[in-house]
Steps between C-alpha positions, in 0.01 A plus 500: 500500500723797426764268364280373227425842354756556216510816283296334218207416732509856645512651158199287389302601806577864442383480141181317609419754761564783253249351267245462772553863594455615146172302481372645837603851398295460182190376684545796755505744207178346359324536828611862545372574151162357607492732801552794272212394270728408211480174310791265577749473222653204355819408704823617347788267443740529789848623430783259537676566823864585462748289679758657728858412427708380798842655551800290498554563874152369572554183293833443678323531850236253399758264353707514820187443717407200300849352535489540867172303515 
């Protein structure tokens, strides 16, 4: 199964999990507000996650590993 995971699939999975995490964090905040006696607020728009830039050395290592496969 590991051979079928390419960087595009992994990146898409990470983005999906981050959006789920943002939704869950929002729900947790609403529940905590209810415990404190406050009214839940409208959910704020999540901030767009910044993407990390890969170094040239990292790209080269990945490229060489793919060629070996």
